[in-house]
N, C-alpha and C positions, 0 to 999 in steps of 0.2 A: 504494500500500500504506500502510495506516495503522499507524505504529509509535510514535505518540505515547504509548502506554502503557508503553513500554520506557524505563527510566531508567538512568543511569550515575552513581553516587555513590561516591566513594572510601571513604566511611564505612559503606557498606552492601555486604556480601559482597565486600570488597576491590575494589570498582569494577567487578565483573562486571555485564553487562547483567541487569537485574532488572525485574520487573513492578511498575509503579506505586510504586516506592520500597520495596516489601516485600522480605523476605528469601527471595524465590522467584526463582530465576534462570531466564533463558531456556533455558539448557542443561538444567536439570532438566525443564522442560516438554517440550522436544524429545526428551530421552532417553526420557521416558515414552511419547510418541507413537511413537518408533522401536521401542519394546518392545511394540507392538501394543495399547497402552491407547487407548481412544477418548476424545475430548474429554468426553463425558458421564461416563465413569468418573473422569477427572481432576477434573472439577467436583464430582462427588459426594464425592470424598475431600478436596477443598480448597474448601469452600464460600465462602471469601473471594476466590476467583478468579471471573472472569466469562468467558463465551464469547469476548468481544472480546479478552481477555488472551491466549487461546490463538491467536487469529487474528493478533494483533500479534507473537507469538513466531514464527509461521511466516513472516510478512512480513519480520521482522527477519532471520531466517535466510536467506531468499531474497535479500535485498539484500546480505548479507555474502558469500554464495557468489559473487555477481557482482562482488565486490571494490569495491563502491561506498562511498565515504566518506559517512558519515551525520553530520549535525550534530545532536547530542543535547544536550538541556538537562539541567541538574542537577535532581535531585528536590527 
């Protein structure tokens, strides 16, 4: 799973997992998907995101559910 687009930076969104250092959290994207929004709808509303960002959010969530420790680099 490719999660290199997910960053953790204490100076951005209080250190929550974000997409490419932006103020867009993984949780926000996952919440939208859970509320039946399609990736195409999310990308239409957020043109600064890319399809790979949504895939990275899903990959990150899958790893977290498995309780695997991830070595993340600062943004």
